[in-house]
VEXMI-427139 format. One record per residue (C-alpha): x, z, y; residue in three letters. Coordinates in nm, 2 decimals. Layout:
BEGIN
        x        z        y     r
        X        Z        Y   ALA
...
***
This chain:
BEGIN
        x        z        y     r
    -2.79    -1.19     1.12   MET
    -2.42    -1.24     1.08   ASP
    -2.34    -0.98     1.34   LYS
    -2.57    -0.73     1.17   ILE
    -2.40    -0.81     0.84   ALA
    -2.07    -0.72     0.99   ASN
    -2.20    -0.36     1.04   PHE
    -2.41    -0.36     0.72   LEU
    -2.21    -0.57     0.47   PRO
    -2.46    -0.51     0.18   PHE
    -2.71    -0.73     0.36   LEU
    -2.50    -1.02     0.25   ALA
    -2.57    -0.96    -0.11   TRP
    -2.88    -0.73    -0.14   ILE
    -3.12    -1.03    -0.17   HIS
    -2.92    -1.16    -0.47   GLU
    -3.04    -0.88    -0.70   ILE
    -3.39    -1.04    -0.69   LYS
    -3.24    -1.28    -0.94   ASP
    -3.30    -1.12    -1.29   LYS
    -2.97    -1.25    -1.42   ASN
    -2.78    -1.09    -1.13   VAL
    -2.97    -0.77    -1.17   LEU
    -2.91    -0.75    -1.54   LYS
    -2.54    -0.82    -1.50   ALA
    -2.50    -0.55    -1.23   ASP
    -2.70    -0.30    -1.44   LEU
    -2.47    -0.36    -1.74   VAL
    -2.15    -0.34    -1.53   ALA
    -2.27    -0.03    -1.35   GLY
    -2.34     0.15    -1.67   LEU
    -2.01     0.04    -1.83   THR
    -1.81     0.17    -1.53   VAL
    -2.00     0.50    -1.53   ALA
    -1.90     0.56    -1.89   LEU
    -1.54     0.54    -1.78   VAL
    -1.58     0.71    -1.44   LEU
    -1.75     1.03    -1.56   VAL
    -1.47     1.15    -1.79   PRO
    -1.20     1.01    -1.56   GLN
    -1.33     1.18    -1.25   SER
    -1.34     1.51    -1.42   MET
    -0.98     1.46    -1.53   ALA
    -0.86     1.35    -1.19   TYR
    -1.03     1.65    -1.03   ALA
    -0.83     1.88    -1.24   GLN
    -0.52     1.68    -1.15   LEU
    -0.61     1.75    -0.79   ALA
    -0.63     2.12    -0.87   GLY
    -1.01     2.13    -0.86   LEU
    -1.28     2.22    -1.11   ALA
    -1.43     1.92    -1.30   PRO
    -1.75     1.91    -1.11   GLN
    -1.58     1.82    -0.78   TYR
    -1.46     1.50    -0.94   GLY
    -1.82     1.42    -1.03   LEU
    -1.92     1.50    -0.67   TYR
    -1.66     1.25    -0.54   ALA
    -1.80     0.99    -0.78   SER
    -2.16     1.01    -0.66   PHE
    -2.23     0.92    -0.30   LEU
    -1.88     0.80    -0.20   PRO
    -1.90     0.53    -0.47   VAL
    -2.23     0.41    -0.34   MET
    -2.12     0.42     0.03   ILE
    -1.80     0.23    -0.04   ALA
    -2.00    -0.05    -0.22   ALA
    -2.26    -0.07     0.06   LEU
    -2.02    -0.06     0.36   MET
    -1.71    -0.24     0.22   GLY
    -1.66    -0.61     0.20   SER
    -1.56    -0.63    -0.17   SER
    -1.84    -0.67    -0.42   ARG
    -1.66    -0.55    -0.73   GLN
    -1.42    -0.28    -0.60   LEU
    -1.47     0.04    -0.80   GLY
    -1.42     0.34    -0.57   THR
    -1.39     0.70    -0.67   GLY
    -1.12     0.96    -0.77   PRO
    -0.79     0.80    -0.85   VAL
    -0.46     0.94    -0.99   ALA
    -0.23     0.90    -0.70   VAL
    -0.47     1.03    -0.44   VAL
    -0.55     1.32    -0.66   SER
    -0.18     1.40    -0.70   LEU
    -0.13     1.38    -0.32   LEU
    -0.42     1.62    -0.28   THR
    -0.28     1.86    -0.53   ALA
     0.06     1.84    -0.36   ALA
    -0.08     1.92    -0.01   ALA
    -0.34     2.19    -0.05   ILE
    -0.13     2.46    -0.22   PRO
     0.12     2.45     0.07   THR
    -0.14     2.53     0.34   ILE
    -0.41     2.73     0.16   ILE
    -0.41     3.11     0.21   PRO
    -0.25     3.31    -0.08   PRO
    -0.50     3.43    -0.34   GLY
    -0.77     3.19    -0.23   ALA
    -1.04     3.10    -0.48   ASP
    -1.16     2.76    -0.60   MET
    -1.43     2.74    -0.34   VAL
    -1.18     2.78    -0.06   THR
    -0.94     2.53    -0.23   TYR
    -1.23     2.28    -0.26   ALA
    -1.32     2.33     0.11   ALA
    -0.96     2.24     0.21   TYR
    -0.97     1.93    -0.02   ALA
    -1.30     1.83     0.15   SER
    -1.14     1.87     0.50   LEU
    -0.85     1.66     0.39   LEU
    -1.09     1.39     0.27   ALA
    -1.26     1.40     0.61   PHE
    -0.93     1.34     0.79   LEU
    -0.84     1.06     0.55   VAL
    -1.18     0.90     0.62   GLY
    -1.16     0.93     1.00   VAL
    -0.81     0.78     0.99   PHE
    -0.92     0.48     0.77   GLN
    -1.24     0.42     0.96   PHE
    -1.06     0.43     1.30   THR
    -0.80     0.18     1.18   LEU
    -1.08    -0.05     1.06   GLY
    -1.29    -0.02     1.37   ALA
    -1.00    -0.10     1.59   LEU
    -0.90    -0.39     1.36   LYS
    -0.56    -0.23     1.30   LEU
    -0.55    -0.29     0.92   GLY
    -0.21    -0.46     0.97   LEU
    -0.06    -0.11     1.01   VAL
    -0.07    -0.10     0.63   ILE
     0.23    -0.34     0.64   ASN
     0.45    -0.04     0.74   PHE
     0.43     0.05     0.37   LEU
     0.66    -0.22     0.24   SER
     0.63    -0.34    -0.12   HIS
     0.96    -0.17    -0.23   PRO
     0.84     0.16    -0.10   VAL
     0.51     0.14    -0.28   VAL
     0.67     0.03    -0.60   VAL
     0.92     0.32    -0.59   GLY
     0.66     0.57    -0.50   PHE
     0.40     0.45    -0.75   THR
     0.65     0.47    -1.04   ASN
     0.76     0.82    -0.94   ALA
     0.40     0.93    -0.89   ALA
     0.30     0.81    -1.23   ALA
     0.58     1.00    -1.39   ILE
     0.49     1.32    -1.19   ILE
     0.12     1.28    -1.28   ILE
     0.19     1.23    -1.65   GLY
     0.44     1.52    -1.68   THR
     0.20     1.75    -1.49   SER
    -0.04     1.72    -1.78   GLN
     0.21     1.82    -2.05   LEU
     0.12     2.19    -2.03   SER
    -0.24     2.10    -2.12   LYS
    -0.13     1.87    -2.40   VAL
     0.08     2.14    -2.56   PHE
    -0.15     2.43    -2.47   GLY
     0.13     2.63    -2.29   VAL
     0.18     2.79    -1.95   ASP
     0.31     2.58    -1.66   LYS
     0.68     2.61    -1.58   GLY
     0.79     2.81    -1.28   VAL
     0.99     2.65    -1.00   GLY
     0.97     2.52    -0.65   GLU
     1.01     2.16    -0.76   HIS
     0.82     1.96    -1.01   THR
     1.12     1.88    -1.23   TYR
     1.19     2.25    -1.26   GLU
     0.82     2.31    -1.37   GLN
     0.84     2.02    -1.62   VAL
     1.16     2.17    -1.77   TRP
     0.98     2.51    -1.80   GLY
     0.69     2.34    -1.98   VAL
     0.92     2.18    -2.23   LEU
     1.09     2.51    -2.30   ILE
     0.75     2.68    -2.35   ASN
     0.63     2.40    -2.57   ALA
     0.94     2.43    -2.79   SER
     0.84     2.79    -2.86   GLN
     0.47     2.84    -2.81   HIS
     0.29     2.51    -2.87   THR
    -0.08     2.56    -2.95   HIS
    -0.12     2.34    -3.26   ALA
    -0.50     2.28    -3.22   TRP
    -0.46     2.19    -2.86   THR
    -0.19     1.94    -2.95   LEU
    -0.42     1.81    -3.23   PHE
    -0.70     1.75    -2.98   ALA
    -0.47     1.56    -2.75   ALA
    -0.34     1.35    -3.04   ILE
    -0.69     1.26    -3.15   VAL
    -0.78     1.16    -2.79   ALA
    -0.46     0.95    -2.76   PHE
    -0.53     0.78    -3.10   ALA
    -0.88     0.69    -3.01   ILE
    -0.80     0.55    -2.66   MET
    -0.50     0.35    -2.78   ILE
    -0.68     0.23    -3.10   GLY
    -0.99     0.12    -2.91   VAL
    -0.78    -0.07    -2.65   LYS
    -0.58    -0.24    -2.92   GLN
    -0.86    -0.33    -3.17   TYR
    -1.19    -0.31    -2.98   ALA
    -1.12    -0.34    -2.61   PRO
    -1.48    -0.40    -2.52   LYS
    -1.57    -0.05    -2.63   LEU
    -1.54     0.25    -2.38   PRO
    -1.24     0.41    -2.53   GLY
    -1.23     0.70    -2.28   VAL
    -1.59     0.79    -2.35   LEU
    -1.54     0.77    -2.73   LEU
    -1.24     1.00    -2.70   ALA
    -1.45     1.25    -2.50   VAL
    -1.74     1.24    -2.74   VAL
    -1.54     1.27    -3.06   VAL
    -1.31     1.55    -2.93   THR
    -1.61     1.74    -2.78   THR
    -1.79     1.73    -3.11   ILE
    -1.48     1.84    -3.30   ILE
    -1.43     2.12    -3.04   SER
    -1.79     2.24    -3.09   TRP
    -1.78     2.23    -3.47   VAL
    -1.45     2.41    -3.49   MET
    -1.51     2.67    -3.22   ASP
    -1.22     2.53    -3.03   PHE
    -1.29     2.72    -2.71   GLY
    -1.37     3.06    -2.86   ILE
    -1.09     3.31    -2.83   PRO
    -0.89     3.39    -3.15   VAL
    -1.00     3.75    -3.14   VAL
    -1.36     3.63    -3.17   ASP
    -1.28     3.40    -3.47   GLY
    -1.22     3.08    -3.27   GLY
    -0.92     2.86    -3.22   LEU
    -0.84     2.98    -2.86   GLY
    -0.81     2.64    -2.70   GLY
    -0.89     2.56    -2.34   ALA
    -1.22     2.38    -2.27   ILE
    -1.39     2.26    -1.96   VAL
    -1.66     2.53    -1.99   GLY
    -1.97     2.55    -1.77   SER
    -2.02     2.28    -1.50   ILE
    -2.28     2.36    -1.24   PRO
    -2.59     2.14    -1.28   GLU
    -2.74     1.97    -0.98   GLY
    -2.64     1.73    -0.71   LEU
    -2.38     1.84    -0.45   PRO
    -2.53     2.00    -0.14   SER
    -2.46     1.90     0.22   LEU
    -2.16     2.12     0.33   THR
    -2.00     2.08     0.67   ILE
    -1.61     2.10     0.64   PRO
    -1.45     2.39     0.83   ASN
    -1.28     2.22     1.12   PHE
    -0.99     2.47     1.16   ASP
    -0.74     2.28     1.39   PHE
    -0.45     2.49     1.28   SER
    -0.51     2.37     0.92   VAL
    -0.59     2.01     1.04   ILE
    -0.25     2.00     1.21   ASN
    -0.08     2.08     0.88   LYS
    -0.28     1.81     0.70   MET
    -0.22     1.52     0.94   ILE
     0.08     1.37     0.77   VAL
    -0.07     1.40     0.42   THR
    -0.40     1.25     0.55   ALA
    -0.22     0.95     0.69   ILE
    -0.02     0.91     0.37   THR
    -0.33     0.92     0.15   ILE
    -0.51     0.69     0.39   GLY
    -0.24     0.43     0.38   LEU
    -0.15     0.46     0.01   ILE
    -0.52     0.48    -0.09   GLY
    -0.61     0.17     0.11   PHE
    -0.31    -0.03     0.00   MET
    -0.42     0.03    -0.36   GLU
    -0.78    -0.06    -0.28   ALA
    -0.71    -0.37    -0.08   ILE
    -0.46    -0.50    -0.34   SER
    -0.73    -0.48    -0.60   ILE
    -1.00    -0.62    -0.37   ALA
    -0.78    -0.92    -0.29   LYS
    -0.70    -0.99    -0.65   ALA
    -1.08    -0.99    -0.73   MET
    -1.17    -1.19    -0.43   ALA
    -0.92    -1.46    -0.54   ALA
    -1.09    -1.47    -0.88   GLN
    -1.45    -1.47    -0.75   THR
    -1.39    -1.69    -0.44   LYS
    -1.56    -1.43    -0.22   GLN
    -1.47    -1.36     0.14   ARG
    -1.28    -1.03     0.20   LEU
    -1.25    -0.85     0.53   ASN
    -0.97    -0.60     0.53   ALA
    -1.08    -0.41     0.84   ASP
    -1.44    -0.39     0.70   GLN
    -1.30    -0.26     0.37   GLU
    -1.10     0.00     0.57   LEU
    -1.42     0.12     0.73   MET
    -1.60     0.12     0.40   GLY
    -1.33     0.33     0.24   GLN
    -1.32     0.56     0.54   GLY
    -1.70     0.62     0.54   LEU
    -1.68     0.69     0.16   ALA
    -1.42     0.96     0.23   ASN
    -1.62     1.11     0.52   VAL
    -1.93     1.12     0.30   VAL
    -1.73     1.28     0.02   SER
    -1.61     1.55     0.25   SER
    -1.97     1.64     0.35   PHE
    -2.09     1.66    -0.01   PHE
    -1.81     1.88    -0.16   GLN
    -1.60     1.59    -0.28   GLY
    -1.24     1.51    -0.22   TYR
    -1.04     1.20    -0.11   ALA
    -1.13     0.88    -0.30   VAL
    -0.99     0.52    -0.32   SER
    -1.03     0.20    -0.51   GLY
    -0.94     0.22    -0.88   SER
    -0.74    -0.05    -1.06   PHE
    -0.88     0.04    -1.40   SER
    -1.25     0.08    -1.31   ARG
    -1.25    -0.23    -1.09   SER
    -1.11    -0.43    -1.38   ALA
    -1.39    -0.28    -1.60   VAL
    -1.65    -0.37    -1.34   ASN
    -1.55    -0.73    -1.29   ILE
    -1.49    -0.79    -1.67   SER
    -1.83    -0.64    -1.74   ALA
    -1.99    -0.91    -1.52   GLY
    -2.05    -0.74    -1.19   ALA
    -2.17    -0.98    -0.93   ILE
    -2.27    -0.77    -0.63   THR
    -2.20    -0.42    -0.50   GLY
    -2.53    -0.31    -0.66   PHE
    -2.33    -0.24    -0.98   SER
    -2.15     0.04    -0.80   SER
    -2.48     0.18    -0.68   VAL
    -2.59     0.19    -1.05   VAL
    -2.27     0.37    -1.14   THR
    -2.34     0.63    -0.87   ALA
    -2.69     0.68    -0.99   VAL
    -2.57     0.74    -1.35   ILE
    -2.32     0.99    -1.22   VAL
    -2.61     1.16    -1.03   GLY
    -2.81     1.17    -1.36   ILE
    -2.51     1.33    -1.53   THR
    -2.49     1.60    -1.26   LEU
    -2.86     1.67    -1.29   LEU
    -2.91     1.69    -1.66   TRP
    -2.60     1.61    -1.88   LEU
    -2.33     1.85    -1.77   THR
    -2.41     2.11    -2.05   PRO
    -2.30     1.84    -2.30   LEU
    -1.95     1.86    -2.16   LEU
    -1.91     2.24    -2.21   TYR
    -1.69     2.21    -2.52   HIS
    -1.48     1.92    -2.39   LEU
    -1.11     2.02    -2.45   PRO
    -0.88     2.03    -2.15   GLN
    -0.63     1.85    -2.36   ALA
    -0.86     1.54    -2.38   THR
    -0.88     1.52    -2.00   LEU
    -0.50     1.55    -1.99   ALA
    -0.47     1.26    -2.24   ALA
    -0.71     1.06    -2.03   VAL
    -0.49     1.10    -1.72   ILE
    -0.17     1.02    -1.91   ILE
    -0.32     0.70    -2.06   ILE
    -0.45     0.60    -1.71   ALA
    -0.11     0.64    -1.54   VAL
     0.11     0.48    -1.80   ILE
     0.00     0.14    -1.66   ASN
     0.13     0.24    -1.32   LEU
     0.49     0.27    -1.45   ILE
     0.64    -0.07    -1.39   LYS
     1.02    -0.12    -1.34   PHE
     1.01    -0.50    -1.37   ALA
     0.92    -0.54    -0.99   PRO
     1.24    -0.34    -0.91   VAL
     1.45    -0.57    -1.12   MET
     1.28    -0.87    -0.96   HIS
     1.35    -0.73    -0.61   ALA
     1.72    -0.69    -0.71   TRP
     1.73    -1.07    -0.78   LYS
     1.55    -1.16    -0.46   VAL
     1.71    -0.91    -0.22   GLU
     1.93    -0.62    -0.33   LYS
     1.84    -0.41    -0.02   HIS
     1.47    -0.41    -0.13   ASP
     1.57    -0.29    -0.47   ALA
     1.78    -0.01    -0.31   VAL
     1.48     0.10    -0.10   VAL
     1.26     0.10    -0.41   ALA
     1.50     0.31    -0.62   VAL
     1.56     0.54    -0.32   THR
     1.19     0.60    -0.27   SER
     1.15     0.65    -0.65   PHE
     1.43     0.91    -0.67   VAL
     1.34     1.09    -0.35   LEU
     0.97     1.12    -0.45   THR
     1.08     1.27    -0.78   LEU
     1.32     1.51    -0.62   LEU
     1.09     1.62    -0.33   PHE
     0.78     1.66    -0.56   ALA
     0.54     1.83    -0.50   PRO
     0.61     1.74    -0.14   HIS
     0.54     1.37    -0.21   LEU
     0.49     1.27     0.16   GLU
     0.86     1.32     0.22   ASN
     0.96     1.05    -0.02   GLY
     0.71     0.81     0.14   ILE
     0.82     0.89     0.50   VAL
     1.19     0.84     0.42   ILE
     1.10     0.51     0.23   GLY
     0.91     0.38     0.54   VAL
     1.20     0.48     0.76   ILE
     1.44     0.30     0.53   LEU
     1.22    -0.01     0.53   SER
     1.20    -0.02     0.91   LEU
     1.58     0.04     0.93   GLY
     1.63    -0.25     0.68   LEU
     1.41    -0.47     0.89   PHE
     1.61    -0.40     1.20   LEU
     1.93    -0.45     1.02   TYR
     1.82    -0.79     0.89   ARG
     1.70    -0.91     1.23   THR
     1.99    -0.78     1.43   MET
     2.20    -1.08     1.32   GLU
     1.97    -1.38     1.28   PRO
     2.11    -1.72     1.19   ARG
     2.31    -1.88     1.47   PHE
     2.44    -2.23     1.40   THR
     2.61    -2.51     1.58   GLU
     2.45    -2.84     1.51   LEU
     2.59    -3.19     1.47   SER
     2.48    -3.52     1.31   THR
     2.62    -3.77     1.06   HIS
     2.73    -4.10     1.20   ASP
     2.43    -4.31     1.30   GLY
     2.18    -4.03     1.21   SER
     1.94    -3.86     1.44   ASN
     1.90    -3.57     1.21   LEU
     2.07    -3.25     1.33   PHE
     2.23    -3.03     1.06   VAL
     2.46    -2.73     1.04   ASN
     2.80    -2.86     1.14   ALA
     3.00    -2.60     0.96   LEU
     2.81    -2.62     0.62   ASP
     2.83    -3.00     0.63   ASN
     3.19    -3.02     0.75   GLU
     3.10    -3.23     1.05   LEU
     3.30    -3.28     1.37   ASP
     3.18    -3.08     1.67   ARG
     3.18    -3.20     2.02   CYS
     3.42    -3.00     2.24   GLU
     3.24    -3.07     2.57   VAL
     2.87    -3.03     2.48   VAL
     2.75    -2.80     2.20   SER
     2.41    -2.79     2.05   ILE
     2.32    -2.45     1.89   VAL
     2.02    -2.32     1.70   LYS
     1.91    -1.96     1.69   TYR
     1.65    -1.86     1.42   SER
     1.45    -1.54     1.47   GLY
     1.28    -1.33     1.74   SER
     1.50    -1.26     2.04   LEU
     1.44    -0.89     2.12   TYR
     1.62    -0.57     2.21   PHE
     1.79    -0.52     1.87   ALA
     1.96    -0.87     1.86   ASN
     1.98    -0.98     2.22   ALA
     2.34    -0.86     2.23   GLY
     2.42    -1.05     1.92   TYR
     2.29    -1.37     2.07   PHE
     2.50    -1.32     2.38   GLU
     2.81    -1.24     2.18   ASP
     2.78    -1.56     1.98   ARG
     2.73    -1.77     2.29   MET
     3.04    -1.62     2.46   LEU
     3.24    -1.66     2.14   LYS
     3.14    -2.03     2.13   LEU
     3.27    -2.07     2.49   ILE
     3.59    -1.89     2.41   ALA
     3.65    -2.10     2.09   ASP
     3.63    -2.43     2.29   LYS
     3.92    -2.33     2.51   HIS
     3.75    -2.40     2.84   HIS
     3.66    -2.76     2.74   CYS
     3.30    -2.67     2.69   LEU
     3.08    -2.77     2.99   LYS
     2.72    -2.76     2.84   TYR
     2.55    -2.56     2.57   ILE
     2.21    -2.69     2.45   ILE
     2.01    -2.41     2.28   VAL
     1.75    -2.53     2.03   ASP
     1.47    -2.27     2.08   MET
     1.24    -2.40     1.80   ALA
     1.34    -2.11     1.57   GLY
     1.25    -1.85     1.83   ILE
     0.88    -1.76     1.83   ASN
     0.90    -1.43     2.02   GLN
     1.10    -1.29     2.31   ILE
     1.08    -0.95     2.47   ASP
     1.19    -0.82     2.81   ALA
     1.54    -0.73     2.68   SER
     1.58    -1.09     2.54   GLY
     1.46    -1.25     2.87   GLU
     1.69    -1.02     3.07   GLU
     1.98    -1.11     2.85   MET
     1.92    -1.48     2.89   LEU
     1.90    -1.45     3.27   SER
     2.23    -1.26     3.29   GLY
     2.39    -1.50     3.05   LEU
     2.29    -1.81     3.25   LEU
     2.42    -1.66     3.57   ASP
     2.76    -1.56     3.42   ARG
     2.81    -1.88     3.23   CYS
     2.72    -2.09     3.54   SER
     2.98    -1.91     3.75   SER
     3.23    -1.98     3.47   ALA
     3.16    -2.35     3.47   GLY
     2.94    -2.37     3.16   VAL
     2.57    -2.46     3.20   GLU
     2.31    -2.37     2.94   ILE
     2.01    -2.60     2.87   LEU
     1.71    -2.53     2.65   PHE
     1.51    -2.76     2.42   ALA
     1.20    -2.73     2.20   ARG
     1.07    -2.41     2.36   MET
     0.71    -2.42     2.23   GLU
     0.72    -2.07     2.08   GLY
     0.83    -1.89     2.40   VAL
     0.75    -2.13     2.68   GLU
     0.44    -1.94     2.80   LYS
     0.63    -1.61     2.81   VAL
     0.92    -1.76     3.01   LEU
     0.67    -1.93     3.25   ILE
     0.48    -1.61     3.30   ARG
     0.80    -1.41     3.37   SER
     0.92    -1.66     3.63   GLY
     1.23    -1.74     3.43   PHE
     1.17    -2.12     3.42   MET
     1.08    -2.13     3.79   ASP
     1.40    -1.94     3.87   LYS
     1.64    -2.17     3.69   TYR
     1.46    -2.51     3.75   GLY
     1.31    -2.78     3.54   GLU
     1.64    -2.95     3.47   ASN
     1.73    -2.68     3.22   ARG
     1.43    -2.72     2.99   PHE
     1.35    -3.02     2.76   TYR
     1.11    -3.11     2.49   GLU
     1.37    -3.27     2.27   ARG
     1.74    -3.20     2.21   ARG
     1.84    -3.56     2.27   THR
     1.68    -3.55     2.62   ASP
     1.89    -3.24     2.70   ALA
     2.20    -3.41     2.56   LEU
     2.15    -3.73     2.77   ARG
     2.10    -3.52     3.09   TYR
     2.42    -3.33     3.02   ALA
     2.63    -3.64     2.98   TRP
     2.47    -3.80     3.28   LYS
     2.57    -3.49     3.49   GLU
     2.92    -3.50     3.34   LEU
     2.97    -3.87     3.42   GLY
     3.26    -3.88     3.18   ASP
     3.22    -4.20     2.99   GLU
     3.55    -4.17     2.81   GLU
     3.47    -3.82     2.67   ALA
     3.12    -3.94     2.57   ALA
     3.27    -4.23     2.37   SER
     3.48    -3.99     2.17   LYS
     3.19    -3.74     2.10   SER
     3.05    -3.71     1.75   PRO
     2.71    -3.72     1.93   LEU
     2.78    -4.05     2.11   LYS
     2.51    -4.24     1.91   HIS
     2.25    -4.01     2.05   LEU
     2.35    -4.06     2.42   ILE
     2.28    -4.43     2.45   SER
***
């Protein structure tokens, strides 16, 4: 049964909904999330450059599949701001000039398919750890920049003016501000202000009420009463509204697998796959800690991947876990993934019968919904905290932030450069690990850093400790420090005991360096011994290193190696003068 549950995670909780209390809790939570998801999904679809119905399509079956096939019970999947922005940034660069909305939607569906295949493959191969390539500083920098880009992209709809012209987003935003200063549509701005006021007011004074839905209902009624969407020449106010949304569920549509297009989408698909999953798994982990439920990251990857694949086959676009809707879901009392199934069913009902009610919804309201949603993504406190912990991390975060803003709408460039910076920073930090010479206080068996504690060091036998992996990037550093130690002792040094306890990994370059170092030092009259090799012993046995140099070089304890060295030296006078003399007896 457990093995079947690994492939069909919903079997672990489906029996729980037989309990009336669980069923009631999931029904209430599912309805509550749906009231937020319907208007949000329409807004995010427009952020992605799509018509509102495509957001609803992505909020139907994908939400259900993610709940049934993922390991998190409360994760709310569907359209999200960052993924929508990445979609909007990618499609216009590869779509044929003059293409209509249907073609644009087909490209978005193909992108969702690639994202899904990438995520599912990572999960199936249990490679979820690849997400660690996106370091926290990179994600912080990108998320803050993306939130600003998303928010400013909606200004034209808030002011009711044309978009600015320019290759980069900052040029377009400046153009919008110029247009707004001269041609703001007063009634559009009024609709946006009403929507903002309702959502902010509800959050402040009645947080249990669905503020987004209330904003949609109120502004839609105002729009209908005031003829907001009717052109001025026909006696209306001339504002932009959602208009007609096709009724009915999305039909099965196979994406057009054009490999020349797929080739152009690969980088963006990987970016969306990683960013989307990082967002989803972060939320899922937070909720799992709260509910004490078991979370399987690889299974969640497969669930998110299947959700995206299903979205692509039913006219949707890329989806991910949502911070806001997951919070609504768990706070509304969701116990199992059935709550998301309920949410999906309500979205389906909306598509079948309720879309005419959204005809008069002002575009400015959807813009306000997006802006309110992304404000919470702008957080500079983590950057300041990173500066206190490690300044290099803060530099990476700020660099990712600035480059993402400058490269927009080509957002993947900022992320790729941020990842390269993070990997470069990792190499830089590990190229010079901590190398210390050890000694002890009189009468103590505790080895400590001789330099930091101002202790005398033995000139004949040195004990050193190296902390970190010994691999291609730092093998040369280790060798240099060892040779420097020999040079500093002015040919008095006869033995070096290397404490290997801090080394948990060694690669071929590290092993080759050790072999060459032992040979050269031995010919120069300095022997190297090794102690506490638990972390790399199996590797050195497998490579033949230990057989080659003999058992007399390898010891479980540093004191054992030290006694052997003094025994071989046979110099009782030197031993009596050594700071380590109390360890030899």
